[in-house]
N, C-alpha and C positions, 0 to 999 in steps of 0.2 A: 603674765603681762596683760593678756586679754581680760582676765578677771579684774585686775587693778584698773584698767581703762574703763571698763563697764561700770565699776563702782564709782569712779570719779565722775563719770557722765551722769549717773543717777543722782549723785550728791549735788551736782551743778543744777540739775533739773528741779531738785527738791528745794533748793535754797531760794531765798528772796531774789527777785529781779532788781538789779541796780542799774542806774543810768550809766551808760558806758559809751559816750559819743565817739564818733570816728575822728581821728586826727587827720590833718592834711596828708601826712605820710601814709596813713591807712588808706585814704581815698586813692592816692596815686598807685599804691600796691594793688588794690582791688581792680582798678582800671587796667593795669598791666596784665593781671591774671585773666581778666575777662577777655582782653584783646588776644592773649595767647590761646584761650579756649576757642574763640571765634576763628582765629587763623587756622587752628588745628582742624576744626570742623569743616572750614572751607576747603582746606587741602584734601581732606578725606572725601568730600563731595566731588571735587574736581577729579580725583583719581578714579572714583567710582564711575563718574560720567564718562571719563576718557575710556575706561574699559568697556562700558556699554556701547559707546559710539563705535569703537573698533569692531566689536562683535556684531553690531547691527549692520555696519557697512559691509562686512563679509557676508552676512546672511541675506542681504538684499541683492546679491549678485544673481541669484536664481531661486526658483521655488523649492528645489531640493535643499538648498542651503538654509532657506527660511524654515522649512519643516524640521531640519536637523536642530536648529536653535530652539524651535518651539518644543520639541521633545525633551531637549536638555533642560529647558526652563520648567516644563511640567514636572519632570522628575525631581528637580531641585526644590521647587516651591510647594508642590502638592504631595510629595512623597518623602524625600530626604528630610526636609525641614519639619515635616509632620511626624517624623520618626516611624515611617511605615517601612515595610519590608521591600526588598528589591523585587520579590515575586509579585507584590501588589502592583507595582508599576508595570511589570510584564503582563499581568492579567488585564490591566487597564488598556494597554496597547492592543492586546488581542481583542478585547471587547469593542474597541473603537477602530478596528482595522479599516472598515468600510469608509468611515468618515475621514480618517487620516489619508486614505488614498484618493479621496474625492478631489478632482482637479480644481473645482470651484472653491472648496475649502482651502486648499493649498494656496491658491491665488489670493483669496481674501486675507489669509494670514500675512502674506507679503505686503498687501496694501495697508493692513493695520500696522505692521511694523514700520513701514515707510512713514506713516503719519506720526507715529511715536517718535521716530528719529527727527522729523521736522519740528515736532513740538519741543523736543529737547533743545534744539538749536534756537528756537524762539525764546525759550526760557533762559538760555544762557546769555542771549543778547537782545533783550526786549526792545531796545532803542533801534534795532536794525531789522525789525520784523518785515518792513516793507521790501527788503531785499529777498525775502523768501516768497513773495507773491507769485513769481513765475513758477516756482517749484510747487507751490500749493495748487495752482491752477493745473499744472501737469498731473499732479496726483489725482485730482478730480477727473480730469479727462480720461486717465487710464481706467479708473473705476467705471465711469459711465459708458466708456467704449465697450465694456464687457457687462453691461447692466443685465442683460437677459440671462446670461450664464451665472451671474452672481446673485440672482433674485433670492435664492434660498439662503444666502449668507447675510441677510438683512440684520439679524440680531448681532452678529459678530462685528459688522462694519458700523453699526449704530452705537455700539458700546464705547464708552470713554476708553481711549487707548491707555489711560493711566490705571484702568482696572484690568488690563490685559495681563496674562501670565508673564509676558516680557517685562512689563513695568514692575510687577510684584517681585520677580526674581532679582532685578537690578535695583530694587528699592527706589524707584523713580516716582515722584508725586508731582501734582500740578499746583501745589500750594502757592507758588510765587508766579504762576503763569496767568497773565491777564490779556484780554482781547485776542485770544487764540482759541478757537473751538477745539474741544477735546475729541471730536469724532469726525471722520471724513464725510459722514453722511449729513452733517450740519451745513448743507449747501448755502443757504441764505446767509448764515453767520460768517462763513468763510469768505464769501464775496464781499459782504458789508465791512468786515473787520480787517481782512488781509489783502484781498485782490484788488478791490476798487479804490481804496484811498489813494494809492500812488498814482492812479490814472485821472484823478479829479483835477485837471489843469487844462487850459485851453489847447495846448499842443498835443494832448493825448486823447482828444475827443473820439477819433476813430477807434482807438483801442478800448476806450470806456464803453462805447456803443457795442463793440464786439463782445466785451465782457458781459454786458447785460444780456445779449442774445444767448451767450453760453449759459449764463445763469438760468435764464427762463427755460432753455432746453433741458438742463439738468434737473431743475425743479420738477418739470413735467415727467421726466424719466424716473425720478425718484418716486413720484406718486404712482406712475404706471407700472413700474417693474418691482418696486420694493414695498408696495402697500400690503402685500400678503395675499392679494387676489390676482393671481397670474394665469387663471384658466380661461379668460375671455379671449376670443379671437382678436387678432390685431388687424391693422389697416390693410394688410396684404391679402386677407381673406375676402370672400365675396360680401360678407355682411360684417360690418364692424360693430362689435358690442363694447360699449364703454362701461368700465366699472363705476360704481357709485363714487369712489374716491376721485377718479379722474373726471367725472362729470362735475363734481363739486369744485375741483381745481379749475376747470375751464370756465365755470360760471363766476367764481369768486376770486380765487387767487391770481389767475392769469390776467384779467383786466387790471387788477391792482398793480401787478408787477410791470405791465406795459406802461401804465401811467407813471409809476415811479421812475422808470427808465427815462421818460421824456422830461420829467421834472429835474432829474439829475443832470441831463445834458443841458437843459436850459440854464441851470445854476452854474454850470461850468463854462458857459460862454456861447453855446449854440442856441441863442435866444430866438432868432427869427424862425428858423426851421422847426425847432422844438415847439414853439408856440403854435404853429400851424398844425403840427401833428397832435398836440394836446387838444386843440379845438375839434379836429377830426375824431379823436378818440372819444371825447365827450358826446359828440353827435351820434357816434355809432353805438354808444352804451348808455343812452339816456334813461333806460329802465334799471340800470344797475344801482343798487342801494348806495354806492359810494359816489354817484354822480353829483349830488348836491355839494359834497365836500370837495370834489374835483373842481367844480365851478368856482367855489369860494377861493380855493387855492390858486386857480388860474387868475382870478381877478387880482389877488394880492401880488402874484408874480409879475403880471403885466403892468400893474400900476402900484408899486410898493409904497409910494408916497401918499396915496389917497387915504383919507380918513373913511371910516364906515359910512358917514353921512354923504360922502362924495362917491360912494360906489365901491370902495375897497372893503375888504372883509378880512378879519383875522381867521386863520385856519389852524386846524390841528394837523400836524404832519401825518401823512398816510403811513401806515405800517404794512 
């Protein structure tokens, strides 16, 4: 039977191609078959995601549980699926014993897994990402509350969670995920895309201002603790030594973030107070390279109807 089918297939390929248009019945049948394929794929994905969510929820209970799932995933993805011996996995565990017992590594794994779980929920219901904003902010707070001890885990926490062994084992990809940063160390993007949008309304001004303060503190901590230069004495020592990365942050990024905060508050309704703070900011930072842009932006915000000839000016939004 196999030989006959192959022979017929070869004959069909060798023969001349003839016009064979689809009938309406053909089109209907093809649509139904495609629909069945799509529904089957969706059901498979939902089952796989449900299994992952259940396992992740259990693993997030504590660091021992997270480590247990991590070892299970490493064994599955990097040894069983690669057709390696069980002894190879045992050798790997022995060679990495110190790292696997490192409290900071175990803690970082749990934070990575937590962000992956949040990312899966964002992908499942992209229209409801705003509801995840409080949990996203809590995830960042937990990381930066332990910034000093986690400094050596910068690479792990900066990596896309979809490249993690958890995601590889459960076959989770970010192909359909938009406006959701893939790493918990993408502080600016997380605030811009997830945390701040729901707060940009007049009745949430205090919360928006507080979110900006948290963002600025975390951006500074990210540079100070996760830049890779952690040997400098801190502010509690007699003499504070600032790393080059932190000096650059204070001179360039910090004034820009402070300006963006006031512009955001102004645009969300706090116009009078924010305008005064913007003027003070410009006056305190006249030598900053961004000062001319801030002045133009302030003129446009204060008098949006004015033409350039009347003193208004078009501006390029600050980044």
